[in-house]
C-alpha positions as a Markdown table, in Angstrom:
| # | Residue | x | y | z |
|---|---|---|---|---|
| 1 | Met | -26.9 | -3.0 | 3.0 |
| 2 | Arg | -24.3 | -3.3 | 5.7 |
| 3 | Phe | -24.5 | -0.8 | 8.6 |
| 4 | Glu | -21.0 | -1.2 | 10.3 |
| 5 | Asp | -20.2 | 2.4 | 9.2 |
| 6 | Phe | -23.2 | 3.8 | 11.1 |
| 7 | Gly | -23.3 | 4.9 | 14.7 |
| 8 | Trp | -26.3 | 3.7 | 16.7 |
| 9 | Asp | -28.0 | 7.2 | 16.4 |
| 10 | Glu | -27.4 | 7.0 | 12.6 |
| 11 | Leu | -29.0 | 3.6 | 12.1 |
| 12 | Pro | -32.4 | 3.5 | 10.4 |
| 13 | Val | -35.1 | 2.3 | 12.8 |
| 14 | His | -35.4 | -1.2 | 11.1 |
| 15 | Ala | -31.6 | -1.7 | 11.4 |
| 16 | Arg | -31.6 | -0.6 | 15.0 |
| 17 | Asp | -34.4 | -3.0 | 15.8 |
| 18 | Ala | -32.5 | -5.8 | 14.1 |
| 19 | Ala | -29.3 | -4.9 | 16.0 |
| 20 | Ala | -31.3 | -4.9 | 19.4 |
| 21 | Leu | -32.8 | -8.3 | 18.6 |
| 22 | Leu | -29.3 | -9.5 | 18.4 |
| 23 | Gly | -28.6 | -8.0 | 21.8 |
| 24 | His | -27.0 | -4.7 | 20.8 |
| 25 | Asp | -27.7 | -1.4 | 22.5 |
| 26 | Glu | -26.0 | 1.9 | 21.9 |
| 27 | Ser | -23.2 | 1.1 | 24.2 |
| 28 | Thr | -22.3 | -2.2 | 22.5 |
| 29 | Trp | -22.9 | -1.0 | 18.9 |
| 30 | Asp | -20.7 | 2.1 | 19.4 |
| 31 | Ala | -18.2 | 0.5 | 21.6 |
| 32 | Ser | -15.9 | -0.2 | 18.7 |
| 33 | Asp | -15.2 | 3.6 | 18.5 |
| 34 | Asp | -13.5 | 3.3 | 21.9 |
| 35 | Glu | -9.9 | 2.4 | 22.1 |
| 36 | Glu | -10.6 | 0.1 | 25.0 |
| 37 | Trp | -13.2 | -2.0 | 23.1 |
| 38 | Glu | -12.6 | -5.7 | 23.5 |
| 39 | Pro | -13.8 | -8.3 | 21.1 |
| 40 | Ser | -15.4 | -10.1 | 24.0 |
| 41 | Ser | -17.8 | -7.2 | 24.6 |
| 42 | Pro | -20.4 | -7.9 | 21.9 |
| 43 | Pro | -23.7 | -9.6 | 22.7 |
| 44 | Val | -23.8 | -13.4 | 23.1 |
| 45 | Ala | -25.5 | -13.9 | 19.8 |
| 46 | Cys | -22.3 | -12.5 | 18.2 |
| 47 | Ser | -20.2 | -15.5 | 19.3 |
| 48 | Lys | -22.7 | -18.1 | 18.0 |
| 49 | Pro | -22.3 | -19.6 | 14.5 |
| 50 | Trp | -25.1 | -18.9 | 12.0 |
| 51 | Ala | -26.4 | -22.5 | 12.5 |
| 52 | Ser | -26.9 | -21.8 | 16.3 |
| 53 | Leu | -29.0 | -18.5 | 15.8 |
| 54 | Thr | -32.7 | -18.5 | 16.2 |
| 55 | Glu | -34.8 | -17.9 | 13.1 |
| 56 | Gly | -35.5 | -14.4 | 14.4 |
| 57 | Gln | -31.8 | -13.7 | 14.9 |
| 58 | Arg | -31.0 | -14.9 | 11.4 |
| 59 | Glu | -33.6 | -12.5 | 10.1 |
| 60 | Ala | -32.2 | -9.7 | 12.1 |
| 61 | Ala | -28.7 | -10.5 | 10.9 |
| 62 | Ala | -30.0 | -10.5 | 7.3 |
| 63 | Val | -31.4 | -7.0 | 7.8 |
| 64 | Leu | -27.9 | -5.9 | 8.9 |
| 65 | Gly | -26.6 | -7.4 | 5.6 |
| 66 | Tyr | -25.5 | -10.8 | 6.8 |
| 67 | Asp | -25.7 | -14.2 | 5.4 |
| 68 | Glu | -24.3 | -17.4 | 6.8 |
| 69 | Thr | -20.9 | -16.9 | 5.1 |
| 70 | Leu | -20.5 | -13.3 | 6.2 |
| 71 | Trp | -21.7 | -14.0 | 9.7 |
| 72 | Asp | -19.5 | -17.0 | 10.4 |
| 73 | Gly | -16.4 | -15.3 | 8.7 |
| 74 | Glu | -16.7 | -12.1 | 10.8 |
| 75 | Arg | -17.4 | -14.1 | 13.9 |
| 76 | Asp | -14.1 | -15.9 | 13.4 |
| 77 | Asp | -12.5 | -12.5 | 12.6 |
| 78 | Gly | -13.4 | -10.7 | 15.8 |
| 79 | Met | -17.1 | -11.4 | 16.4 |
| 80 | Ser | -18.3 | -7.9 | 15.1 |
| 81 | Cys | -22.0 | -9.0 | 14.7 |
| 82 | Gly | -22.7 | -5.9 | 12.7 |
| 83 | Ser | -21.6 | -3.5 | 15.4 |
| 84 | Gly | -20.5 | 0.0 | 14.6 |
| 85 | Pro | -17.5 | 1.3 | 12.8 |
| 86 | Ser | -14.6 | -1.1 | 12.3 |
| 87 | Ala | -15.6 | -3.5 | 15.0 |
| 88 | Gly | -12.9 | -6.1 | 15.0 |
| 89 | Ala | -12.0 | -5.9 | 11.3 |
| 90 | Ser | -9.3 | -3.5 | 10.2 |
| 91 | Ser | -10.3 | -3.8 | 6.5 |
| 92 | Arg | -13.5 | -1.8 | 7.0 |
| 93 | Pro | -13.4 | 2.0 | 6.6 |
| 94 | Arg | -14.0 | 4.0 | 9.8 |
| 95 | Arg | -16.9 | 6.4 | 10.1 |
| 96 | Thr | -15.8 | 10.0 | 10.5 |
| 97 | Gly | -18.3 | 12.5 | 12.0 |
| 98 | Ala | -21.8 | 12.2 | 10.5 |
| 99 | Gly | -20.5 | 11.4 | 7.0 |
| 100 | Arg | -20.1 | 7.9 | 5.5 |
| 101 | Ser | -16.8 | 6.8 | 3.9 |
């Protein structure tokens, strides 16, 4: 399951723990909701290719629904690193309120 349509407070505990292991906190995860969000804002792990992640980071990325292909593809496409709604990729639906699209 992918969690990019979830706000930080909506993430299940296991997904929030995985996001935190990758360096996210509420401000970086939800930053994509802000108009001023810059692709350079995500945690350092988000800029690393899959092969450079630690085993723990890969496991955390897998919890968030990533494999090597998705991770490296999105990193090249705006370094979203699983962060909240539409982080860097315009093809993703945006979350509205508490509902999911």
